[in-house]
C-alpha positions, 0 to 999 in steps of 0.5 A, a space after each residue: 231424606 238427605 241432610 241437605 234436603 232436611 235443612 232446606 225444609 227447616 230453612 223454609 219453615 223458619 222463613 215462612 211459618 210461625 214457629 208457635 203455631 206452624 201457621 204461615 207467617 206475614 211473608 207467606 201470607 202476602 204471597 197467598 194473598 197475591 195468589 188469591 188476587 191472581 185467581 180472581 183475575 183468572 176466574 172473575 170470582 171473588 174472595 175475602 180477607 179476615 183480620 182477627 184480633 183476640 180480645 183480652 189476650 194481654 190480660 191472659 199473658 200477664 195474669 197466667 204467664 206466657 206458657 199458658 198464653 202460647 197454649 192459648 195461641 195454638 189452640 186458636 190456630 187449630 180451631 181456625 183451621 177447622 173453620 176453613 176450607 182446604 183452599 183457604 189460608 190462615 196465617 198469624 200476623 204476630 202476637 194475637 192477630 191472625 189473617 184468614 184468606 177466603 178464595 172462590 166465594 162466588 162471581 158476584 159481591 152479594 153471594 161473596 159477602 154472604 158466604 164471607 159473613 157465614 164463615 166469619 160467624 163460624 169463626 167467632 163462634 168456634 173462638 167463643 167456646 171455652 178453652 181448657 188451659 192448665 187449671 183454668 177454663 177460659 172464656 174467649 172472644 175475638 174482633 174480626 174484620 172482613 174485606 171483600 176482593 176481586 179482580 180490581 184489587 192489586 195491592 196486598 198492603 191496601 187489602 191488609 189495611 182495610 181489613 185491619 180498619 174493619 177489625 177496629 170498627 168491630 172492636 169499638 162496637 163492643 168487641 166479640 163482633 164482626 164489621 164488614 169494610 165499607 169504603 166510606 171509612 177510608 176518608 175517616 181513616 185518612 183523617 185520623 192518620 193526619 190527626 195522629 201525626 199532628 198529635 205526636 208532633 204536638 206532644 213532642 213540641 209541647 204545644 197542648 195547652 191547659 185552660 182553667 175553669 173557676 170553681 167557687 165556694 158557697 159564698 162565691 169565692 174562687 177556691 180553685 180551678 179545673 184544668 182542661 186540655 186545649 189543642 189549637 192546630 195553626 192549620 186544623 184550628 181548635 180540635 176538641 178534646 173529645 177527638 184527640 184524647 180518643 185518638 191518643 187512647 187508641 194509638 198508645 199516646 194517652 200516657 204522654 199526654 197525661 204526663 204532659 198535663 201533669 207537669 204543665 199543671 204542677 208548674 201552673 200550681 208553683 206560679 199560683 203558690 208564688 203569688 199572694 193572690 192565688 197561693 190558696 188556690 186548688 187545681 184539679 187535674 183529670 187523670 185517664 184510669 189506664 194511665 193512673 194504673 201504671 206502675 210508674 205513675 206514683 213514682 213519676 208524680 212524686 218526681 214531679 211534685 218535688 221538681 216543682 215544690 208545690 203543696 201536694 194538698 192543693 192538687 186534686 186528681 179527678 178519675 172517672 166512674 170507669 175507675 170502678 170497672 177496673 181492678 179495685 185493690 190496685 186502684 185503691 192501693 195507688 190512690 192511698 200512696 198518693 194520699 199519703 203525700 197529701 193529694 186529694 181525689 175527686 170522683 168525676 161525672 158521678 151518677 153515670 152508672 158504674 159506681 155503687 155505695 159500697 165501692 165508693 166507700 172502699 176508695 179514698 175520695 175526697 170529693 164528688 163531682 155531680 155529672 153536668 148532664 144532671 145539673 143542666 136539667 134540674 130546672 126541667 127533669 123531676 127525676 134529675 132533681 131527685 137524683 141530684 138531692 140524693 147524691 148531695 145527701 149520700 155525699 154529706 153522709 159519706 163526708 165527702 165534699 161535693 162539686 157541681 158541674 155545668 152550672 149556667 143559671 141562677 136557678 140551677 145555682 139556687 137549687 144546688 145551694 139549697 140542698 148543701 152543694 159545697 162547690 160549683 163550676 160552669 159558665 155562670 162563673 167563667 169559661 175555661 181560660 188561659 193561665 195568665 187570664 185566669 191568674 189576672 181575674 183572681 187577682 183583680 177579684 181579691 182586689 174587689 173588681 174583675 177589671 171590667 166592672 162586672 162581678 164574677 159570680 152573679 148574685 144569688 136569686 
């Protein structure tokens, strides 16, 4: 073979094949999909596309090194090849994403779907088998989205988008799973796309707001507030935190949101410190575990504290019980760094299933927040009453303060008070409100009136 021919082949490999796995790359994949679509038009038979995302690949790469990660990807490529027929294609999109194109699955949708699902299950089964990588035996899994296509499909990018949507549905269901694309999902995806764009704009323009819900002590005095994130969109209206926080987490925006919450919270705390009526208030801020585990979190928070000259002991960071499911040594070390600055920690939504007594003792929390669902049912449910009493007793033994959320009635308050709860939060004491309204309420309360002649806290039953 001539040198020119060899060079031409090398150029083709670079242009059309992934250098690590030797699989077709994105460019050649697009051509193969277009060819498969053209075949559907000619034969009237259907095909399918798989979008495969390897679960937890980043963790393997970060802990064992890129050389081990590369060996894993090469083995993944080999296993995928062995699952497919000679007329099918497997390509590497990049990173830990692979795409499979299946041709000639049958003349009707039912037959094509059945054959595609069988092959998808074979792929998942092959990827579940342990991998021998260097000195470790690695258990793998993947999330797989399936979309069928026929002679009516004409756009390669649209087909890939649908398979990608199905893959994310599989991942959301718990990973190591498969999902077959449903056309009805497109409306939701378009809505999510719009919401994502508006959220990016809101973060850039700093239009997300903090509202503040009062926390009171056993004497009914306001001792602080929990800051709750709110988003009022000029066209879409009020968008619930559950909705936009999920979008932020899925699209890599949660760190920016949390940093904005920290800065706004610190600015508010500084304003409280400047007024005698609010100078002694504490502020609780919710923090996502993934943001808290970021390497630059401690430095960023220290800089914010210095910038606004706030008293760190007036700041409480709330972490959910999911913190227990993460790296306990990393989380504990980070907490101790911030405890050294004077910052307090609350374990939020306690009782929802992740914590154990030994783990709780190992992390330097200052207070426990009893999940509001238990508080809401203590008037009707004996099991919830027993659970709340146990949490209160255990917290007292460990020297932890307790905060009860979602307190609405005098009966709930009386029960919690009788069994030693330290602080109370809920509609009984006030809804979350803008910063000025909260400060005005506290100032009026300290002067002996809320300004409208009504007591902030109802008299105990």
